[in-house]
LOFI-856898 format. One record per residue: residue number from 1; residue in one letter; x, y, z of N, C-alpha, C in turn. Coordinates in steps of 0.05 Angstrom, whole numbers, plus 5000, padded with zeros to 4 digits. Example, Ala and Ser with C-alpha at 12.3 -4.5 7.8 and 13.67 -1.06 7.14 Angstrom:
REM residues 2
<atom nr="1" rest="A" n_x="5264" n_y="4886" n_z="5156" ca_x="5246" ca_y="4910" ca_z="5156" c_x="5264" c_y="4934" c_z="5156"/>
<atom nr="2" rest="S" n_x="5257" n_y="4955" n_z="5142" ca_x="5273" ca_y="4979" ca_z="5143" c_x="5258" c_y="5001" c_z="5157"/>
This chain:
REM residues 157
<atom nr="1" rest="X" n_x="1859" n_y="3242" n_z="7792" ca_x="1833" ca_y="3238" ca_z="7802" c_x="1814" c_y="3235" c_z="7777"/>
<atom nr="2" rest="X" n_x="1800" n_y="3213" n_z="7775" ca_x="1781" ca_y="3209" ca_z="7754" c_x="1754" c_y="3219" c_z="7764"/>
<atom nr="3" rest="X" n_x="1741" n_y="3235" n_z="7747" ca_x="1716" ca_y="3247" ca_z="7755" c_x="1699" c_y="3252" c_z="7730"/>
<atom nr="4" rest="X" n_x="1673" n_y="3257" n_z="7733" ca_x="1657" ca_y="3264" ca_z="7710" c_x="1667" c_y="3291" c_z="7699"/>
<atom nr="5" rest="X" n_x="1667" n_y="3293" n_z="7672" ca_x="1676" ca_y="3318" ca_z="7659" c_x="1653" c_y="3338" c_z="7662"/>
<atom nr="6" rest="X" n_x="1660" n_y="3363" n_z="7662" ca_x="1641" ca_y="3385" ca_z="7664" c_x="1646" c_y="3405" c_z="7641"/>
<atom nr="7" rest="X" n_x="1627" n_y="3423" n_z="7637" ca_x="1629" ca_y="3442" ca_z="7615" c_x="1655" c_y="3458" c_z="7615"/>
<atom nr="8" rest="X" n_x="1666" n_y="3464" n_z="7638" ca_x="1690" ca_y="3479" ca_z="7641" c_x="1715" c_y="3464" c_z="7630"/>
<atom nr="9" rest="X" n_x="1712" n_y="3438" n_z="7626" ca_x="1734" ca_y="3421" ca_z="7616" c_x="1736" c_y="3421" c_z="7585"/>
<atom nr="10" rest="X" n_x="1717" n_y="3432" n_z="7571" ca_x="1715" ca_y="3429" ca_z="7542" c_x="1742" c_y="3437" c_z="7528"/>
<atom nr="11" rest="X" n_x="1752" n_y="3461" n_z="7534" ca_x="1777" ca_y="3469" ca_z="7521" c_x="1800" c_y="3451" c_z="7527"/>
<atom nr="12" rest="X" n_x="1802" n_y="3443" n_z="7553" ca_x="1824" ca_y="3425" ca_z="7561" c_x="1822" c_y="3398" c_z="7548"/>
<atom nr="13" rest="X" n_x="1797" n_y="3387" n_z="7545" ca_x="1794" ca_y="3361" ca_z="7533" c_x="1800" c_y="3362" c_z="7503"/>
<atom nr="14" rest="X" n_x="1792" n_y="3384" n_z="7490" ca_x="1799" ca_y="3387" ca_z="7462" c_x="1829" c_y="3390" c_z="7457"/>
<atom nr="15" rest="X" n_x="1842" n_y="3405" n_z="7475" ca_x="1871" ca_y="3408" ca_z="7473" c_x="1885" c_y="3381" c_z="7477"/>
<atom nr="16" rest="X" n_x="1875" n_y="3365" n_z="7496" ca_x="1886" ca_y="3339" ca_z="7502" c_x="1883" c_y="3321" c_z="7477"/>
<atom nr="17" rest="X" n_x="1860" n_y="3320" n_z="7464" ca_x="1856" ca_y="3304" ca_z="7440" c_x="1875" c_y="3313" c_z="7418"/>
<atom nr="18" rest="X" n_x="1878" n_y="3339" n_z="7415" ca_x="1896" ca_y="3349" ca_z="7394" c_x="1925" c_y="3341" c_z="7400"/>
<atom nr="19" rest="X" n_x="1933" n_y="3342" n_z="7426" ca_x="1961" ca_y="3335" ca_z="7433" c_x="1968" c_y="3307" c_z="7427"/>
<atom nr="20" rest="X" n_x="1948" n_y="3289" n_z="7426" ca_x="1954" ca_y="3261" ca_z="7419" c_x="1964" c_y="3257" c_z="7391"/>
<atom nr="21" rest="X" n_x="1957" n_y="3276" n_z="7373" ca_x="1964" ca_y="3274" ca_z="7345" c_x="1948" c_y="3253" c_z="7329"/>
<atom nr="22" rest="X" n_x="1928" n_y="3241" n_z="7342" ca_x="1912" ca_y="3221" ca_z="7329" c_x="1886" c_y="3231" c_z="7318"/>
<atom nr="23" rest="X" n_x="1881" n_y="3257" n_z="7322" ca_x="1856" ca_y="3269" ca_z="7313" c_x="1862" c_y="3292" c_z="7294"/>
<atom nr="24" rest="X" n_x="1851" n_y="3290" n_z="7270" ca_x="1854" ca_y="3311" ca_z="7250" c_x="1835" c_y="3334" c_z="7255"/>
<atom nr="25" rest="X" n_x="1836" n_y="3355" n_z="7239" ca_x="1819" ca_y="3378" ca_z="7242" c_x="1789" c_y="3371" c_z="7242"/>
<atom nr="26" rest="X" n_x="1781" n_y="3353" n_z="7225" ca_x="1753" ca_y="3345" ca_z="7223" c_x="1744" c_y="3331" c_z="7249"/>
<atom nr="27" rest="X" n_x="1760" n_y="3313" n_z="7259" ca_x="1753" ca_y="3299" ca_z="7283" c_x="1753" c_y="3318" c_z="7307"/>
<atom nr="28" rest="X" n_x="1771" n_y="3337" n_z="7308" ca_x="1772" ca_y="3356" ca_z="7330" c_x="1747" c_y="3374" c_z="7330"/>
<atom nr="29" rest="X" n_x="1738" n_y="3382" n_z="7306" ca_x="1714" ca_y="3398" ca_z="7303" c_x="1690" c_y="3382" c_z="7313"/>
<atom nr="30" rest="X" n_x="1688" n_y="3357" n_z="7305" ca_x="1666" ca_y="3340" ca_z="7314" c_x="1667" c_y="3336" c_z="7344"/>
<atom nr="31" rest="X" n_x="1691" n_y="3333" n_z="7355" ca_x="1694" ca_y="3330" ca_z="7384" c_x="1683" c_y="3355" c_z="7399"/>
<atom nr="32" rest="X" n_x="1689" n_y="3379" n_z="7389" ca_x="1678" ca_y="3403" ca_z="7401" c_x="1648" c_y="3404" c_z="7400"/>
<atom nr="33" rest="X" n_x="1636" n_y="3395" n_z="7378" ca_x="1607" ca_y="3394" ca_z="7376" c_x="1596" c_y="3374" c_z="7396"/>
<atom nr="34" rest="X" n_x="1608" n_y="3351" n_z="7398" ca_x="1599" ca_y="3330" ca_z="7417" c_x="1601" c_y="3340" c_z="7446"/>
<atom nr="35" rest="X" n_x="1623" n_y="3353" n_z="7453" ca_x="1626" ca_y="3364" ca_z="7480" c_x="1606" c_y="3385" c_z="7486"/>
<atom nr="36" rest="X" n_x="1602" n_y="3404" n_z="7468" ca_x="1582" ca_y="3425" ca_z="7472" c_x="1554" c_y="3413" c_z="7476"/>
<atom nr="37" rest="X" n_x="1548" n_y="3393" n_z="7460" ca_x="1522" ca_y="3380" ca_z="7462" c_x="1519" c_y="3365" c_z="7489"/>
<atom nr="38" rest="X" n_x="1540" n_y="3353" n_z="7497" ca_x="1540" ca_y="3336" ca_z="7522" c_x="1533" c_y="3353" c_z="7546"/>
<atom nr="39" rest="X" n_x="1541" n_y="3378" n_z="7546" ca_x="1536" ca_y="3394" ca_z="7570" c_x="1513" c_y="3414" c_z="7567"/>
<atom nr="40" rest="X" n_x="1497" n_y="3409" n_z="7546" ca_x="1472" ca_y="3424" ca_z="7542" c_x="1452" c_y="3412" c_z="7562"/>
<atom nr="41" rest="X" n_x="1445" n_y="3428" n_z="7582" ca_x="1428" ca_y="3418" ca_z="7604" c_x="1400" c_y="3411" c_z="7595"/>
<atom nr="42" rest="X" n_x="1392" n_y="3419" n_z="7571" ca_x="1365" ca_y="3413" ca_z="7561" c_x="1363" c_y="3386" c_z="7548"/>
<atom nr="43" rest="X" n_x="1385" n_y="3372" n_z="7545" ca_x="1385" ca_y="3346" ca_z="7532" c_x="1391" c_y="3324" c_z="7552"/>
<atom nr="44" rest="X" n_x="1373" n_y="3305" n_z="7553" ca_x="1377" ca_y="3282" ca_z="7571" c_x="1391" c_y="3260" c_z="7555"/>
<atom nr="45" rest="X" n_x="1411" n_y="3247" n_z="7568" ca_x="1427" ca_y="3227" ca_z="7555" c_x="1439" c_y="3208" c_z="7576"/>
<atom nr="46" rest="X" n_x="1442" n_y="3183" n_z="7568" ca_x="1455" ca_y="3163" ca_z="7585" c_x="1485" c_y="3164" c_z="7580"/>
<atom nr="47" rest="X" n_x="1494" n_y="3176" n_z="7559" ca_x="1522" ca_y="3178" ca_z="7552" c_x="1537" c_y="3193" c_z="7574"/>
<atom nr="48" rest="X" n_x="1563" n_y="3188" n_z="7577" ca_x="1578" ca_y="3202" ca_z="7598" c_x="1607" c_y="3207" c_z="7589"/>
<atom nr="49" rest="X" n_x="1618" n_y="3228" n_z="7600" ca_x="1646" ca_y="3236" ca_z="7596" c_x="1660" c_y="3235" c_z="7622"/>
<atom nr="50" rest="X" n_x="1684" n_y="3224" n_z="7622" ca_x="1701" ca_y="3224" ca_z="7646" c_x="1727" c_y="3237" c_z="7639"/>
<atom nr="51" rest="X" n_x="1739" n_y="3249" n_z="7660" ca_x="1766" ca_y="3260" ca_z="7656" c_x="1784" c_y="3251" c_z="7678"/>
<atom nr="52" rest="X" n_x="1809" n_y="3247" n_z="7672" ca_x="1830" ca_y="3243" ca_z="7691" c_x="1842" c_y="3271" c_z="7696"/>
<atom nr="53" rest="X" n_x="1837" n_y="3281" n_z="7719" ca_x="1844" ca_y="3309" ca_z="7725" c_x="1868" c_y="3311" c_z="7743"/>
<atom nr="54" rest="X" n_x="1889" n_y="3323" n_z="7733" ca_x="1913" ca_y="3329" ca_z="7749" c_x="1920" c_y="3358" c_z="7745"/>
<atom nr="55" rest="X" n_x="1905" n_y="3375" n_z="7759" ca_x="1906" ca_y="3404" ca_z="7755" c_x="1900" c_y="3412" c_z="7726"/>
<atom nr="56" rest="X" n_x="1880" n_y="3398" n_z="7715" ca_x="1872" ca_y="3401" ca_z="7687" c_x="1869" c_y="3373" c_z="7675"/>
<atom nr="57" rest="X" n_x="1853" n_y="3371" n_z="7654" ca_x="1849" ca_y="3345" ca_z="7642" c_x="1874" c_y="3333" c_z="7629"/>
<atom nr="58" rest="X" n_x="1881" n_y="3309" n_z="7637" ca_x="1903" ca_y="3295" ca_z="7624" c_x="1893" c_y="3269" c_z="7611"/>
<atom nr="59" rest="X" n_x="1868" n_y="3262" n_z="7615" ca_x="1855" ca_y="3239" ca_z="7604" c_x="1826" c_y="3244" c_z="7599"/>
<atom nr="60" rest="X" n_x="1815" n_y="3230" n_z="7579" ca_x="1787" ca_y="3233" ca_z="7573" c_x="1775" c_y="3207" c_z="7563"/>
<atom nr="61" rest="X" n_x="1750" n_y="3202" n_z="7570" ca_x="1736" ca_y="3179" ca_z="7560" c_x="1707" c_y="3187" c_z="7555"/>
<atom nr="62" rest="X" n_x="1696" n_y="3177" n_z="7533" ca_x="1668" ca_y="3183" ca_z="7527" c_x="1655" c_y="3156" c_z="7519"/>
<atom nr="63" rest="X" n_x="1632" n_y="3150" n_z="7532" ca_x="1618" ca_y="3125" ca_z="7528" c_x="1589" c_y="3130" c_z="7524"/>
<atom nr="64" rest="X" n_x="1576" n_y="3115" n_z="7506" ca_x="1548" ca_y="3118" ca_z="7502" c_x="1535" c_y="3090" c_z="7497"/>
<atom nr="65" rest="X" n_x="1509" n_y="3088" n_z="7503" ca_x="1496" ca_y="3062" ca_z="7498" c_x="1492" c_y="3057" c_z="7468"/>
<atom nr="66" rest="X" n_x="1492" n_y="3032" n_z="7461" ca_x="1486" ca_y="3024" ca_z="7433" c_x="1455" c_y="3022" c_z="7432"/>
<atom nr="67" rest="X" n_x="1444" n_y="3035" n_z="7413" ca_x="1415" ca_y="3033" ca_z="7409" c_x="1406" c_y="3005" c_z="7402"/>
<atom nr="68" rest="X" n_x="1382" n_y="2999" n_z="7412" ca_x="1369" ca_y="2973" ca_z="7406" c_x="1385" c_y="2949" c_z="7414"/>
<atom nr="69" rest="X" n_x="1399" n_y="2951" n_z="7436" ca_x="1414" ca_y="2929" ca_z="7447" c_x="1407" c_y="2926" c_z="7477"/>
<atom nr="70" rest="X" n_x="1414" n_y="2903" n_z="7488" ca_x="1409" ca_y="2898" ca_z="7516" c_x="1435" c_y="2905" c_z="7532"/>
<atom nr="71" rest="X" n_x="1437" n_y="2931" n_z="7539" ca_x="1459" ca_y="2940" ca_z="7556" c_x="1487" c_y="2937" c_z="7544"/>
<atom nr="72" rest="X" n_x="1488" n_y="2941" n_z="7517" ca_x="1514" ca_y="2943" ca_z="7504" c_x="1522" c_y="2972" c_z="7501"/>
<atom nr="73" rest="X" n_x="1547" n_y="2978" n_z="7508" ca_x="1557" ca_y="3006" ca_z="7507" c_x="1580" c_y="3007" c_z="7488"/>
<atom nr="74" rest="X" n_x="1586" n_y="3031" n_z="7479" ca_x="1607" ca_y="3036" ca_z="7460" c_x="1625" c_y="3058" c_z="7472"/>
<atom nr="75" rest="X" n_x="1651" n_y="3051" n_z="7475" ca_x="1670" ca_y="3071" ca_z="7484" c_x="1679" c_y="3086" c_z="7459"/>
<atom nr="76" rest="X" n_x="1669" n_y="3109" n_z="7455" ca_x="1674" ca_y="3125" ca_z="7431" c_x="1701" c_y="3139" c_z="7431"/>
<atom nr="77" rest="X" n_x="1711" n_y="3144" n_z="7455" ca_x="1736" ca_y="3159" ca_z="7457" c_x="1750" c_y="3153" c_z="7484"/>
<atom nr="78" rest="X" n_x="1775" n_y="3148" n_z="7482" ca_x="1792" ca_y="3147" ca_z="7506" c_x="1820" c_y="3157" c_z="7498"/>
<atom nr="79" rest="X" n_x="1830" n_y="3175" n_z="7513" ca_x="1857" ca_y="3186" ca_z="7506" c_x="1870" c_y="3196" c_z="7531"/>
<atom nr="80" rest="X" n_x="1897" n_y="3194" n_z="7531" ca_x="1914" ca_y="3204" ca_z="7553" c_x="1934" c_y="3223" c_z="7540"/>
<atom nr="81" rest="X" n_x="1939" n_y="3245" n_z="7552" ca_x="1959" ca_y="3264" ca_z="7542" c_x="1985" c_y="3250" c_z="7538"/>
<atom nr="82" rest="X" n_x="1999" n_y="3254" n_z="7515" ca_x="2024" ca_y="3240" ca_z="7510" c_x="2045" c_y="3242" c_z="7533"/>
<atom nr="83" rest="X" n_x="2045" n_y="3264" n_z="7547" ca_x="2064" ca_y="3268" ca_z="7569" c_x="2057" c_y="3250" c_z="7593"/>
<atom nr="84" rest="X" n_x="2033" n_y="3239" n_z="7594" ca_x="2024" ca_y="3223" ca_z="7616" c_x="2020" c_y="3194" c_z="7609"/>
<atom nr="85" rest="X" n_x="2025" n_y="3186" n_z="7584" ca_x="2022" ca_y="3159" ca_z="7576" c_x="2043" c_y="3141" c_z="7589"/>
<atom nr="86" rest="X" n_x="2037" n_y="3116" n_z="7592" ca_x="2056" ca_y="3097" ca_z="7604" c_x="2056" c_y="3098" c_z="7634"/>
<atom nr="87" rest="X" n_x="2038" n_y="3111" n_z="7646" ca_x="2036" ca_y="3114" ca_z="7676" c_x="2013" c_y="3098" c_z="7688"/>
<atom nr="88" rest="X" n_x="1998" n_y="3083" n_z="7671" ca_x="1975" ca_y="3068" ca_z="7680" c_x="1950" c_y="3084" c_z="7681"/>
<atom nr="89" rest="X" n_x="1951" n_y="3109" n_z="7671" ca_x="1927" ca_y="3126" ca_z="7671" c_x="1905" c_y="3116" c_z="7652"/>
<atom nr="90" rest="X" n_x="1913" n_y="3106" n_z="7629" ca_x="1894" ca_y="3096" ca_z="7610" c_x="1879" c_y="3072" c_z="7621"/>
<atom nr="91" rest="X" n_x="1894" n_y="3054" n_z="7633" ca_x="1882" ca_y="3030" ca_z="7644" c_x="1863" c_y="3037" c_z="7667"/>
<atom nr="92" rest="X" n_x="1872" n_y="3056" n_z="7684" ca_x="1854" ca_y="3065" ca_z="7706" c_x="1829" c_y="3078" c_z="7696"/>
<atom nr="93" rest="X" n_x="1832" n_y="3094" n_z="7675" ca_x="1808" ca_y="3108" ca_z="7663" c_x="1789" c_y="3087" c_z="7651"/>
<atom nr="94" rest="X" n_x="1800" n_y="3068" n_z="7636" ca_x="1784" ca_y="3047" ca_z="7624" c_x="1770" c_y="3031" c_z="7646"/>
<atom nr="95" rest="X" n_x="1784" n_y="3024" n_z="7667" ca_x="1772" ca_y="3009" ca_z="7689" c_x="1749" c_y="3025" c_z="7702"/>
<atom nr="96" rest="X" n_x="1753" n_y="3051" n_z="7704" ca_x="1732" ca_y="3069" ca_z="7715" c_x="1707" c_y="3068" c_z="7697"/>
<atom nr="97" rest="X" n_x="1711" n_y="3069" n_z="7671" ca_x="1689" ca_y="3067" ca_z="7652" c_x="1674" c_y="3040" c_z="7656"/>
<atom nr="98" rest="X" n_x="1689" n_y="3018" n_z="7658" ca_x="1677" ca_y="2992" ca_z="7662" c_x="1661" c_y="2991" c_z="7688"/>
<atom nr="99" rest="X" n_x="1673" n_y="3001" n_z="7709" ca_x="1659" ca_y="3001" ca_z="7735" c_x="1633" c_y="3018" c_z="7734"/>
<atom nr="100" rest="X" n_x="1635" n_y="3041" n_z="7721" ca_x="1611" ca_y="3058" ca_z="7717" c_x="1589" c_y="3042" c_z="7703"/>
<atom nr="101" rest="X" n_x="1597" n_y="3028" n_z="7682" ca_x="1577" ca_y="3012" ca_z="7667" c_x="1566" c_y="2989" c_z="7683"/>
<atom nr="102" rest="X" n_x="1582" n_y="2975" n_z="7698" ca_x="1573" ca_y="2953" ca_z="7715" c_x="1553" c_y="2964" c_z="7735"/>
<atom nr="103" rest="X" n_x="1559" n_y="2987" n_z="7747" ca_x="1540" ca_y="2999" ca_z="7766" c_x="1514" c_y="3007" c_z="7752"/>
<atom nr="104" rest="X" n_x="1514" n_y="3012" n_z="7726" ca_x="1490" ca_y="3019" ca_z="7712" c_x="1476" c_y="2995" c_z="7699"/>
<atom nr="105" rest="X" n_x="1487" n_y="2971" n_z="7704" ca_x="1475" ca_y="2947" ca_z="7693" c_x="1486" c_y="2940" c_z="7665"/>
<atom nr="106" rest="X" n_x="1508" n_y="2952" n_z="7657" ca_x="1519" ca_y="2947" ca_z="7631" c_x="1528" c_y="2918" c_z="7628"/>
<atom nr="107" rest="X" n_x="1524" n_y="2907" n_z="7604" ca_x="1531" ca_y="2879" ca_z="7599" c_x="1556" c_y="2876" c_z="7582"/>
<atom nr="108" rest="X" n_x="1560" n_y="2894" n_z="7563" ca_x="1582" ca_y="2891" ca_z="7544" c_x="1593" c_y="2918" c_z="7536"/>
<atom nr="109" rest="X" n_x="1619" n_y="2920" n_z="7533" ca_x="1631" ca_y="2945" ca_z="7524" c_x="1645" c_y="2939" c_z="7497"/>
<atom nr="110" rest="X" n_x="1639" n_y="2955" n_z="7477" ca_x="1651" ca_y="2954" ca_z="7451" c_x="1670" c_y="2977" c_z="7448"/>
<atom nr="111" rest="X" n_x="1693" n_y="2972" n_z="7436" ca_x="1712" ca_y="2994" ca_z="7430" c_x="1720" c_y="2990" c_z="7401"/>
<atom nr="112" rest="X" n_x="1722" n_y="3012" n_z="7387" ca_x="1730" ca_y="3012" ca_z="7359" c_x="1754" c_y="3030" c_z="7355"/>
<atom nr="113" rest="X" n_x="1772" n_y="3021" n_z="7338" ca_x="1796" ca_y="3037" ca_z="7333" c_x="1804" c_y="3032" c_z="7304"/>
<atom nr="114" rest="X" n_x="1824" n_y="3047" n_z="7295" ca_x="1833" ca_y="3044" ca_z="7267" c_x="1853" c_y="3021" c_z="7265"/>
<atom nr="115" rest="X" n_x="1854" n_y="3010" n_z="7241" ca_x="1872" ca_y="2987" ca_z="7236" c_x="1898" c_y="2996" c_z="7224"/>
<atom nr="116" rest="X" n_x="1905" n_y="3022" n_z="7226" ca_x="1930" ca_y="3032" ca_z="7214" c_x="1953" c_y="3028" c_z="7234"/>
<atom nr="117" rest="X" n_x="1978" n_y="3029" n_z="7224" ca_x="2001" ca_y="3025" ca_z="7241" c_x="2002" c_y="3044" c_z="7265"/>
<atom nr="118" rest="X" n_x="1995" n_y="3069" n_z="7262" ca_x="1997" ca_y="3088" ca_z="7284" c_x="1978" c_y="3081" c_z="7307"/>
<atom nr="119" rest="X" n_x="1958" n_y="3064" n_z="7302" ca_x="1940" ca_y="3055" ca_z="7323" c_x="1947" c_y="3028" c_z="7335"/>
<atom nr="120" rest="X" n_x="1970" n_y="3016" n_z="7327" ca_x="1978" ca_y="2990" ca_z="7338" c_x="1980" c_y="2991" c_z="7368"/>
<atom nr="121" rest="X" n_x="1992" n_y="3012" n_z="7379" ca_x="1995" ca_y="3014" ca_z="7408" c_x="1967" c_y="3014" c_z="7421"/>
<atom nr="122" rest="X" n_x="1948" n_y="3027" n_z="7409" ca_x="1920" ca_y="3028" ca_z="7419" c_x="1908" c_y="3000" c_z="7419"/>
<atom nr="123" rest="X" n_x="1912" n_y="2985" n_z="7397" ca_x="1901" ca_y="2958" ca_z="7396" c_x="1913" c_y="2940" c_z="7417"/>
<atom nr="124" rest="X" n_x="1940" n_y="2943" n_z="7421" ca_x="1953" ca_y="2927" ca_z="7441" c_x="1943" c_y="2934" c_z="7469"/>
<atom nr="125" rest="X" n_x="1937" n_y="2960" n_z="7474" ca_x="1926" ca_y="2968" ca_z="7499" c_x="1900" c_y="2954" c_z="7505"/>
<atom nr="126" rest="X" n_x="1882" n_y="2953" n_z="7486" ca_x="1856" ca_y="2939" ca_z="7490" c_x="1860" c_y="2910" c_z="7496"/>
<atom nr="127" rest="X" n_x="1878" n_y="2897" n_z="7481" ca_x="1883" ca_y="2869" ca_z="7486" c_x="1894" c_y="2864" c_z="7514"/>
<atom nr="128" rest="X" n_x="1913" n_y="2881" n_z="7523" ca_x="1924" ca_y="2878" ca_z="7550" c_x="1903" c_y="2883" c_z="7572"/>
<atom nr="129" rest="X" n_x="1882" n_y="2898" n_z="7565" ca_x="1860" ca_y="2904" ca_z="7584" c_x="1838" c_y="2883" c_z="7583"/>
<atom nr="130" rest="X" n_x="1842" n_y="2861" n_z="7568" ca_x="1823" ca_y="2839" ca_z="7568" c_x="1802" c_y="2841" c_z="7546"/>
<atom nr="131" rest="X" n_x="1806" n_y="2857" n_z="7526" ca_x="1787" ca_y="2859" ca_z="7504" c_x="1795" c_y="2840" c_z="7482"/>
<atom nr="132" rest="X" n_x="1774" n_y="2828" n_z="7469" ca_x="1779" ca_y="2809" ca_z="7447" c_x="1772" c_y="2823" c_z="7421"/>
<atom nr="133" rest="X" n_x="1789" n_y="2819" n_z="7401" ca_x="1783" ca_y="2831" ca_z="7375" c_x="1760" c_y="2815" c_z="7363"/>
<atom nr="134" rest="X" n_x="1739" n_y="2828" n_z="7354" ca_x="1715" ca_y="2815" ca_z="7343" c_x="1713" c_y="2819" c_z="7313"/>
<atom nr="135" rest="X" n_x="1725" n_y="2840" n_z="7302" ca_x="1722" ca_y="2843" ca_z="7274" c_x="1738" c_y="2866" c_z="7262"/>
<atom nr="136" rest="X" n_x="1739" n_y="2866" n_z="7236" ca_x="1753" ca_y="2887" ca_z="7221" c_x="1736" c_y="2893" c_z="7196"/>
<atom nr="137" rest="X" n_x="1730" n_y="2918" n_z="7192" ca_x="1717" ca_y="2927" ca_z="7168" c_x="1737" c_y="2942" c_z="7151"/>
<atom nr="138" rest="X" n_x="1744" n_y="2930" n_z="7129" ca_x="1764" ca_y="2943" ca_z="7111" c_x="1753" c_y="2969" c_z="7099"/>
<atom nr="139" rest="X" n_x="1771" n_y="2988" n_z="7097" ca_x="1765" ca_y="3014" ca_z="7084" c_x="1741" c_y="3028" c_z="7097"/>
<atom nr="140" rest="X" n_x="1736" n_y="3024" n_z="7123" ca_x="1713" ca_y="3036" ca_z="7136" c_x="1715" c_y="3067" c_z="7138"/>
<atom nr="141" rest="X" n_x="1736" n_y="3077" n_z="7149" ca_x="1739" ca_y="3106" ca_z="7153" c_x="1746" c_y="3120" c_z="7126"/>
<atom nr="142" rest="X" n_x="1762" n_y="3107" n_z="7110" ca_x="1770" ca_y="3116" ca_z="7084" c_x="1785" c_y="3093" c_z="7071"/>
<atom nr="143" rest="X" n_x="1791" n_y="3096" n_z="7046" ca_x="1806" ca_y="3075" ca_z="7032" c_x="1832" c_y="3070" c_z="7047"/>
<atom nr="144" rest="X" n_x="1837" n_y="3044" n_z="7053" ca_x="1861" ca_y="3037" ca_z="7068" c_x="1860" c_y="3042" c_z="7097"/>
<atom nr="145" rest="X" n_x="1838" n_y="3050" n_z="7108" ca_x="1835" ca_y="3058" ca_z="7136" c_x="1813" c_y="3041" c_z="7149"/>
<atom nr="146" rest="X" n_x="1821" n_y="3018" n_z="7158" ca_x="1802" ca_y="2998" ca_z="7169" c_x="1792" c_y="3006" c_z="7197"/>
<atom nr="147" rest="X" n_x="1769" n_y="2995" n_z="7204" ca_x="1759" ca_y="2997" ca_z="7232" c_x="1762" c_y="2970" c_z="7244"/>
<atom nr="148" rest="X" n_x="1774" n_y="2969" n_z="7269" ca_x="1778" ca_y="2944" ca_z="7284" c_x="1761" c_y="2947" c_z="7309"/>
<atom nr="149" rest="X" n_x="1745" n_y="2926" n_z="7314" ca_x="1726" ca_y="2926" ca_z="7337" c_x="1735" c_y="2905" c_z="7357"/>
<atom nr="150" rest="X" n_x="1734" n_y="2914" n_z="7383" ca_x="1740" ca_y="2897" ca_z="7405" c_x="1715" c_y="2896" c_z="7424"/>
<atom nr="151" rest="X" n_x="1713" n_y="2875" n_z="7440" ca_x="1692" ca_y="2874" ca_z="7460" c_x="1701" c_y="2862" c_z="7486"/>
<atom nr="152" rest="X" n_x="1686" n_y="2868" n_z="7507" ca_x="1691" ca_y="2856" ca_z="7533" c_x="1664" c_y="2853" c_z="7547"/>
<atom nr="153" rest="X" n_x="1659" n_y="2829" n_z="7557" ca_x="1635" ca_y="2824" ca_z="7574" c_x="1641" c_y="2835" c_z="7601"/>
<atom nr="154" rest="X" n_x="1624" n_y="2853" n_z="7611" ca_x="1629" ca_y="2867" ca_z="7636" c_x="1625" c_y="2850" c_z="7661"/>
<atom nr="155" rest="X" n_x="1610" n_y="2829" n_z="7660" ca_x="1606" ca_y="2813" ca_z="7684" c_x="1632" c_y="2801" c_z="7693"/>
<atom nr="156" rest="X" n_x="1651" n_y="2797" n_z="7675" ca_x="1676" ca_y="2784" ca_z="7682" c_x="1697" c_y="2804" c_z="7692"/>
<atom nr="157" rest="X" n_x="1690" n_y="2830" n_z="7695" ca_x="1709" ca_y="2850" ca_z="7704" c_x="1714" c_y="2847" c_z="7733"/>
């Protein structure tokens, strides 16, 4: 069941991200800060978190609007627990993000990922879901660690 994430999901979402093996200690710490901030009821935001819940979070997505654009959004995070990958959960979660954005008047979704070999499966996933590679910034995250950007126009979903 895909649903909006809630504060009680924070530990499970962090554990899920750690289980993927794609997030180092620095990224996991930043994720905890982002999650804590997201559920601070005193802060208004258009950004949203979704979880694929199967008696606990097995998938997560985080999306936020791009500043100073006309309804362009950025999918900052999407992950499925390794034990649940290959079951169509990632595609369903991404489709749910796209539908949420269309309902909000979203025009375009941007996704960014690393250009390293361990992220090849991720890049293939985006291509299979109809995303076009728009660019690569060499050495973005660190030396030898490129950023690869994909986009999808949401009206065609």
